[in-house]
ROGU-710896 format. One line per field, with one value per residue (C-alpha): residue number from 0; x negated, z, y negated. Coordinates in pm, 1 decimal. Example, Ala and Ser with C-alpha at 12.3 -4.5 7.8 and 13.67 -1.06 7.14 Angstrom:
BEGIN
resi <- c(0;1)
east <- c(-1230.0;-1367.0)
up <- c(780.0;714.0)
north <- c(450.0;106.0)
REM end
This chain:
BEGIN
resi <- c(0;1;2;3;4;5;6;7;8;9;10;11;12;13;14;15;16;17;18;19;20;21;22;23;24;25;26;27;28;29;30;31;32;33;34;35;36;37;38;39;40;41;42;43;44;45;46;47;48;49;50;51;52;53;54;55;56;57;58;59;60;61;62;63;64;65;66;67;68;69;70;71;72;73;74;75;76;77;78;79;80;81;82;83;84;85;86;87;88;89;90;91;92;93;94;95;96;97;98;99;100;101;102;103;104;105;106;107;108;109;110;111;112;113;114;115;116;117;118;119;120;121;122;123;124;125;126;127;128;129;130;131;132;133;134;135;136;137;138;139;140;141;142;143;144;145;146;147;148;149;150;151;152;153;154;155;156;157;158;159;160;161;162;163;164;165;166;167;168;169;170;171;172;173;174;175;176;177;178;179;180;181;182;183;184;185;186;187;188;189;190;191;192;193;194;195;196;197;198;199;200;201;202;203;204;205;206;207;208;209;210;211;212;213;214;215;216;217;218;219;220;221;222;223;224;225;226;227;228;229;230;231;232;233;234;235;236;237;238;239;240;241;242;243;244;245;246;247;248;249;250;251;252;253;254;255;256;257;258;259;260;261;262;263;264;265;266;267;268;269;270;271;272;273;274;275;276;277;278;279;280;281;282;283;284;285;286;287;288;289;290;291;292;293;294;295;296;297;298;299;300;301;302;303;304;305;306;307;308;309;310;311;312;313;314;315;316;317;318;319;320;321;322;323;324;325;326;327;328;329;330;331;332;333;334;335;336;337;338;339;340;341;342;343;344;345;346;347;348;349;350;351;352;353;354;355;356;357;358;359;360;361;362;363;364;365;366;367;368;369;370;371;372;373;374;375;376;377;378;379;380;381;382;383;384;385;386;387;388;389;390;391;392;393;394;395;396;397;398;399;400;401;402;403;404;405;406;407;408;409;410;411;412)
east <- c(-10596.2;-10335.5;-10193.3;-10532.1;-10594.2;-10263.8;-10338.9;-10697.1;-10570.5;-10481.2;-10798.7;-10831.9;-10462.2;-10404.9;-10234.0;-9916.3;-9935.6;-9941.6;-9670.5;-9440.2;-9530.5;-9447.9;-9109.2;-9050.8;-8729.8;-8938.9;-9064.6;-9338.7;-9500.4;-9469.9;-9616.7;-9913.4;-9960.3;-9948.2;-10238.2;-10440.7;-10739.9;-10809.6;-10452.4;-10452.0;-10401.0;-10080.5;-9932.4;-10004.1;-9857.5;-9547.8;-9496.2;-9471.6;-9103.0;-9045.9;-8734.7;-8927.3;-9105.3;-9347.1;-9455.7;-9515.9;-9698.7;-9935.0;-9982.9;-10056.1;-10326.2;-10487.9;-10811.4;-10775.3;-10424.1;-10475.1;-10461.5;-10150.9;-9988.9;-10112.3;-9949.5;-9612.0;-9668.8;-9758.8;-9396.1;-9238.9;-8928.2;-9084.7;-9314.1;-9495.2;-9590.5;-9715.2;-9904.4;-10080.2;-10169.3;-10303.8;-10542.1;-10661.4;-10720.9;-10932.3;-11153.9;-11194.2;-11273.7;-11653.2;-11723.1;-11590.0;-11865.7;-12057.4;-11949.8;-11778.6;-11538.9;-11469.0;-11125.8;-11047.1;-11170.1;-10956.4;-10643.9;-10735.6;-10752.2;-10431.4;-10286.0;-10451.2;-10289.1;-9945.0;-9982.1;-10144.9;-9803.6;-9598.0;-9285.3;-9357.8;-9604.6;-9753.9;-9869.4;-10048.3;-10192.9;-10350.8;-10520.3;-10638.8;-10782.1;-10964.8;-11108.4;-11179.9;-11564.3;-11596.5;-11829.7;-11718.3;-11351.8;-11170.3;-11177.8;-10832.1;-10690.8;-10892.1;-10764.9;-10400.7;-10444.1;-10597.4;-10291.4;-10052.7;-9764.2;-9799.2;-10079.4;-10155.3;-10234.7;-10424.3;-10624.5;-10867.4;-10965.8;-10991.8;-11219.0;-11438.7;-11441.6;-11783.4;-11614.7;-11447.8;-11647.1;-11619.0;-11427.1;-11195.4;-11129.7;-11061.1;-10824.4;-10627.8;-10597.1;-10503.5;-10224.5;-10082.0;-10216.8;-10003.8;-9885.5;-10111.5;-10391.2;-10597.5;-10786.0;-10918.3;-11084.5;-11221.4;-11379.6;-11576.9;-11939.7;-12169.6;-11876.1;-11977.7;-11919.9;-11673.9;-11463.4;-11477.6;-11358.8;-11069.7;-10971.3;-10963.6;-10764.0;-10471.0;-10428.1;-10355.9;-10485.6;-10550.7;-10756.6;-10950.7;-11013.6;-11130.0;-11365.9;-11520.8;-11588.4;-11751.0;-12126.4;-12224.8;-11972.0;-12125.4;-11929.1;-12019.6;-12037.0;-11741.0;-11528.7;-11623.5;-11486.0;-11153.3;-11127.6;-11193.0;-10942.0;-10685.9;-10815.6;-10765.5;-10389.9;-10420.2;-10533.6;-10571.6;-10860.8;-11059.7;-11234.3;-11323.7;-11477.8;-11686.5;-11810.8;-11906.9;-12285.2;-12532.9;-12308.4;-12482.9;-12517.3;-12282.8;-12021.1;-12072.6;-12028.7;-11699.1;-11573.0;-11643.2;-11419.3;-11098.6;-11164.3;-11112.7;-11416.6;-11418.9;-11492.6;-11755.0;-11912.5;-11918.7;-12053.4;-12347.2;-12432.0;-12396.8;-12632.6;-12874.6;-12877.9;-13162.4;-13050.4;-13033.1;-12782.1;-12591.7;-12552.7;-12447.1;-12164.5;-12046.4;-12025.1;-11802.9;-11568.7;-11555.2;-11508.6;-11222.6;-11038.0;-11073.2;-10945.3;-10644.2;-10531.9;-10452.1;-10245.8;-9954.1;-9906.0;-9633.9;-9519.1;-9617.2;-9776.1;-9949.8;-10294.9;-10249.1;-10136.9;-10436.1;-10655.7;-10515.0;-10544.3;-10910.7;-10976.7;-10827.9;-11039.5;-10712.8;-10721.2;-10750.6;-10641.3;-10289.5;-10220.1;-10338.9;-10150.8;-9822.1;-9889.2;-9928.3;-9603.9;-9431.0;-9611.9;-9757.9;-10012.8;-10117.4;-10195.2;-10390.8;-10599.2;-10684.5;-10766.7;-10997.6;-11169.9;-11231.5;-11351.5;-11570.6;-11703.5;-11590.4;-11386.5;-11012.5;-11055.7;-11301.3;-11063.7;-10774.1;-11006.0;-11100.5;-10730.7;-10623.7;-10882.9;-10661.1;-10982.3;-10947.7;-11323.8;-11350.3;-11067.7;-11176.7;-11531.7;-11389.1;-11188.4;-11507.7;-11698.1;-11421.1;-11450.3;-11118.7;-11027.3;-10997.7;-10636.9;-10565.8;-10787.8;-10552.8;-10239.7;-10388.9;-10480.4;-10120.4;-9901.8;-10106.6;-10343.9;-10111.1;-10394.9;-10274.2;-10185.2;-10465.9;-10718.9;-10632.9;-10924.7;-10831.8;-11010.7;-11246.8;-11146.4;-10833.5;-10996.9;-11349.0;-11457.5;-11561.2;-11858.3;-12203.5;-12263.6;-12493.3;-12235.1;-11975.0;-12231.8;-12289.6;-11912.9;-11898.8;-12203.8;-11976.4;-11824.1;-12133.2;-12329.6)
up <- c(303.2;186.6;-58.4;-216.0;-279.7;-465.6;-703.0;-752.6;-916.7;-1216.0;-1370.7;-1383.2;-1358.2;-1579.6;-1461.6;-1650.3;-1461.0;-1124.4;-1224.6;-1309.4;-971.5;-790.3;-958.3;-898.8;-706.7;-525.2;-199.3;-176.0;-507.1;-381.2;-46.6;-227.7;-439.8;-128.2;38.2;-286.0;-232.1;-606.6;-675.8;-823.3;-567.9;-743.6;-727.6;-355.7;-306.6;-484.0;-245.3;58.1;-28.2;-53.5;149.1;265.2;621.3;510.0;217.6;412.5;675.0;426.3;288.1;635.0;677.2;340.7;382.9;30.6;67.2;-23.2;245.9;105.4;148.1;497.5;587.0;471.8;669.6;983.0;997.6;895.7;1071.1;1165.9;1467.1;1372.6;1046.8;1247.0;1492.7;1209.1;1053.5;1381.0;1415.0;1060.7;1082.1;1395.3;1234.4;926.5;1110.7;1190.4;827.9;691.1;668.4;404.0;161.5;-77.6;187.9;374.6;220.0;297.8;651.0;705.0;591.0;794.1;1103.4;1012.6;1004.7;1339.6;1494.9;1382.1;1540.5;1861.1;1904.4;1809.8;2023.7;2080.0;2375.6;2209.5;1903.4;2111.0;2336.0;2030.0;1938.9;2299.1;2350.8;2022.2;2050.9;2428.3;2384.9;2022.4;2031.1;1694.8;1770.4;1726.9;2067.8;2033.1;2000.8;2285.1;2503.7;2394.2;2491.5;2815.5;2902.8;2795.5;3038.7;3009.9;3221.2;2966.0;2715.2;2933.5;3149.6;2884.3;2768.4;3120.5;3228.7;2937.1;2686.8;2686.0;2521.2;2844.9;3047.1;3422.3;3332.0;3111.5;3381.2;3647.5;3406.9;3340.8;3714.6;3784.9;3529.0;3611.9;3540.1;3445.9;3717.7;3801.3;3602.1;3854.9;3953.5;3599.1;3660.7;3990.9;3793.1;3556.5;3571.5;3717.1;3866.0;3965.9;4325.6;4188.4;4012.0;4309.9;4534.9;4292.3;4297.6;4680.9;4684.3;4508.1;4826.9;4634.4;4845.4;4542.6;4370.0;4684.7;4727.4;4367.2;4422.7;4734.5;4547.6;4258.4;4323.6;4088.0;4202.7;4394.7;4701.3;4924.0;5295.0;5347.9;5081.9;5281.5;5596.6;5435.4;5328.4;5700.3;5801.4;5587.1;5658.9;6033.3;5968.9;5642.5;5719.9;5343.4;5322.1;5619.7;5432.3;5107.7;5350.3;5533.9;5194.0;5069.6;4995.2;5134.2;5434.7;5675.5;6045.0;6130.7;5898.8;6044.9;6400.5;6291.1;6095.9;6405.9;6586.4;6412.0;6209.9;6347.7;6519.5;6230.4;5999.2;6210.4;6196.1;5803.9;5838.9;6057.8;5831.3;5505.5;5608.9;5786.1;6089.9;6368.9;6689.2;6863.1;6609.1;6601.0;6987.0;6961.0;6702.6;6907.5;7237.2;7023.9;6928.3;7279.8;7445.0;7189.7;7245.1;7626.4;7624.8;7392.8;7411.3;7720.4;7747.9;8002.9;8210.8;8096.5;8423.1;8785.6;8958.4;8643.5;8783.0;9114.3;8964.6;8729.9;9013.8;9238.9;8955.3;8907.1;9276.1;9267.1;8943.9;8748.7;8534.9;8214.6;7835.3;7915.6;8174.5;7944.5;7647.0;7868.0;7961.9;7578.1;7508.1;7778.6;7636.5;8001.2;7904.5;8250.7;8332.6;7983.3;8044.7;8394.1;8298.8;7990.2;8252.9;8506.6;8247.3;8037.2;8334.7;8174.6;8353.1;8308.9;8184.4;7908.7;7814.0;7766.1;7550.3;7329.0;7301.1;7209.1;6924.8;6734.6;6577.5;6500.3;6511.2;6863.7;7015.1;6861.0;6994.2;7348.7;7332.0;7258.7;7529.8;7777.1;7657.0;7485.7;7188.5;6830.7;6812.7;7135.8;7015.7;6705.1;6926.0;7153.5;6827.6;6714.1;7022.7;7294.4;7076.1;6788.2;6528.3;6189.2;5962.9;5704.2;5986.8;6165.1;6193.5;6095.4;6217.3;5999.0;5916.5;6129.8;6477.3;6460.7;6528.2;6192.3;6311.2;6458.1;6833.0;6730.8;6518.6;6796.2;7039.7;6809.3;6800.3;7163.6;7190.3;7108.9;7437.6;7663.2;7846.5)
north <- c(-11673.0;-11408.4;-11667.5;-11723.5;-11349.5;-11302.5;-11610.5;-11485.4;-11161.2;-11403.1;-11522.4;-11892.1;-12003.1;-12299.0;-12631.6;-12512.9;-12184.2;-12362.0;-12604.1;-12300.0;-12134.9;-12459.2;-12452.4;-12088.4;-11963.4;-11709.8;-11843.7;-11601.6;-11742.2;-12104.9;-12008.3;-11838.3;-12152.9;-12370.4;-12171.6;-12164.2;-12398.2;-12434.3;-12559.0;-12915.6;-13197.4;-13318.6;-12967.4;-12943.4;-13297.0;-13172.1;-12886.9;-13108.6;-13157.7;-12779.5;-12660.1;-12351.5;-12382.8;-12105.9;-12301.5;-12623.3;-12429.0;-12286.0;-12624.8;-12769.2;-12509.9;-12553.2;-12757.7;-12877.0;-13036.6;-13404.9;-13663.8;-13818.5;-13492.8;-13450.3;-13788.2;-13660.1;-13328.1;-13526.7;-13622.1;-13290.6;-13183.7;-12855.5;-12880.3;-12566.3;-12731.0;-13032.5;-12791.3;-12627.1;-12951.2;-13081.6;-12773.7;-12833.2;-13201.9;-13166.6;-12897.4;-13126.8;-13450.4;-13365.6;-13301.7;-13628.7;-13866.2;-14084.4;-14345.5;-14097.9;-13999.5;-14324.2;-14355.5;-13993.9;-14040.3;-14344.7;-14164.5;-13845.5;-14064.4;-14219.8;-13851.3;-13797.5;-14109.0;-13984.3;-13647.6;-13793.0;-13980.2;-13679.7;-13646.8;-13265.9;-13216.3;-12907.0;-13099.7;-13366.6;-13081.2;-12930.0;-13273.8;-13324.8;-12986.4;-13001.1;-13348.1;-13328.0;-13297.9;-13452.4;-13757.7;-13859.9;-13883.2;-14224.0;-14407.6;-14540.2;-14192.0;-14060.1;-14355.7;-14273.4;-13911.1;-13986.4;-14205.7;-13931.7;-13879.3;-13501.6;-13340.5;-13079.4;-13357.1;-13600.2;-13344.5;-13215.8;-13567.7;-13698.4;-13411.8;-13367.9;-13662.9;-13833.6;-14138.3;-14242.0;-14491.3;-14552.3;-14875.9;-14663.0;-14425.7;-14692.6;-14876.0;-14555.6;-14470.6;-14823.3;-14837.5;-14488.3;-14144.2;-13837.6;-13648.7;-13363.0;-13499.1;-13662.4;-13341.2;-13350.9;-13683.6;-13544.1;-13241.5;-13464.9;-13398.4;-13667.8;-13873.7;-14215.9;-14353.7;-14603.3;-14343.9;-14119.1;-14401.0;-14469.0;-14095.5;-14092.0;-14422.9;-14244.5;-14020.2;-13697.4;-13394.9;-13160.1;-13428.7;-13488.1;-13123.1;-13096.3;-13403.0;-13239.4;-12931.1;-13112.4;-13092.5;-13360.1;-13623.3;-13910.1;-14008.1;-14303.9;-14271.7;-14503.0;-14306.9;-13985.7;-14168.2;-14229.2;-13867.2;-13761.2;-14018.6;-13834.9;-13479.8;-13512.1;-13448.8;-13254.3;-12902.9;-12806.6;-13059.9;-12908.1;-12619.0;-12842.2;-13099.7;-12829.7;-12686.7;-13020.0;-13034.6;-13295.5;-13378.4;-13625.6;-13519.2;-13809.8;-13651.2;-13299.8;-13419.7;-13594.3;-13296.5;-13070.5;-13288.3;-13172.2;-12851.8;-12496.7;-12325.6;-12083.2;-12367.9;-12515.3;-12170.9;-12206.4;-12543.8;-12440.5;-12144.2;-12330.1;-12618.0;-12401.2;-12621.7;-12618.0;-12468.9;-12805.8;-12936.3;-12613.4;-12629.3;-12993.6;-12899.1;-12604.2;-12827.9;-13076.3;-12785.2;-12663.5;-12990.3;-13065.2;-12745.7;-12762.0;-13121.5;-13092.1;-12722.7;-12535.0;-12226.5;-12250.0;-11942.1;-11724.0;-11580.0;-11626.5;-11336.5;-11188.0;-11302.5;-11141.5;-10819.5;-10802.3;-10885.3;-10604.1;-10352.8;-10465.7;-10407.6;-10073.8;-9982.0;-9924.3;-10235.7;-10010.5;-10031.2;-9909.2;-10176.7;-10448.9;-10307.6;-10306.3;-10664.4;-10753.9;-10579.7;-10791.8;-11101.1;-11154.7;-11404.0;-11472.7;-11105.3;-11067.9;-11380.4;-11279.5;-10921.1;-11042.5;-11282.5;-11001.5;-10762.2;-10992.0;-11205.4;-11526.5;-11785.2;-11783.9;-12148.9;-12019.5;-11736.7;-11985.6;-12199.7;-11913.4;-11801.7;-12153.1;-12164.1;-11908.9;-11787.6;-11407.1;-11356.7;-11525.0;-11327.1;-10997.6;-11066.4;-11138.1;-10805.9;-10634.5;-10804.1;-10690.6;-10324.7;-10299.3;-10102.0;-10272.8;-10166.5;-10365.8;-10640.8;-10670.5;-10692.5;-10950.6;-11163.0;-11153.4;-11150.1;-11349.2;-11566.3;-11633.0;-11614.1;-11724.0;-11430.4;-11518.5;-11537.2;-11200.2;-10958.3;-10612.5;-10286.0;-10100.0;-9745.6;-9794.7;-9812.2;-9971.0;-10313.1;-10475.5;-10668.3;-10582.5;-10651.9;-10934.6;-11098.0;-11089.1;-11219.2;-11510.6;-11581.8;-11595.8;-11827.0;-12117.6;-12084.1;-12017.5;-12289.1)
REM end
């Protein structure tokens, strides 16, 4: 410390020297003394009543400050003094053991208990973050921190502390957990089925998403069913469900019944499913879309005009682009059907999927440019902004022919 170095310039200061420094009118001299580890305990204790925050902060940081002085500093009016003391006490705690230090340990824990109840969140947060993985921390303090009303205090303990048992976690969740802290429980390694079930029972979407992303969390089949019950109407849970490891085939079938086809594609690839299962899931998607989502023709006559142009061999890119500009959905659907050789019903199903990759692949199959494919995605199919497929190099399709054939395979058969 800088205070130590100044005092060390004086060889072996005596008790009277240090006493004089403690009474000095110069704050710098008193602050140096407060930081001096060789200062007599009674001198350091005397300085706890100093009017200067700088002096008391140095005292809080000094590892040799006696525990009686630390008890006073734990209730200092300056929160920065208490924050510095919290950091020091947590550093000292692992080194306090043995019969000789039993009394010191008891008093140090008393200081820690005071700081863990401090009215300033930042002080409690320092204690929590420092003790979160400490196996020797007092259990009562860990429990108090885990129950703290502030997420920044409770979360580190809830996520990492090895001292919390399943029963502790269940009790904390049952009695009320800090707002925003539930995902910390869901992130715990090796989470048990009971605790996972309790997390899901809280019906908090961020926590359930976190739980699904935790590969070491054990989740019962009935708990997963509860998640899927909720996920059907909560789109933000769709991708976490699809990305969950070790899903049963039964769960995959159910998930395929309500998530977007692009997510079913991820499900198939992630689980390296055999062809027969892949086809089954694709059929589920196709059947669902055909049953629940039909495009209504925009304008009568569009289909006839497209058919006439096709018969005259003039159904070209410009004609389709004009129809897109007019939002003539019937014309565009019929044109795509004629050029791709898919039925109009199948084209409607592809459009209703609002899947950018599928719509882009369909436009490629129909022989249209990528620029027009982009317009059809946005104007006709209403693909969500985040799922729109953009051109490569401004004009090129970004996928290989094989990749686009694979996309269309969802709608074949």
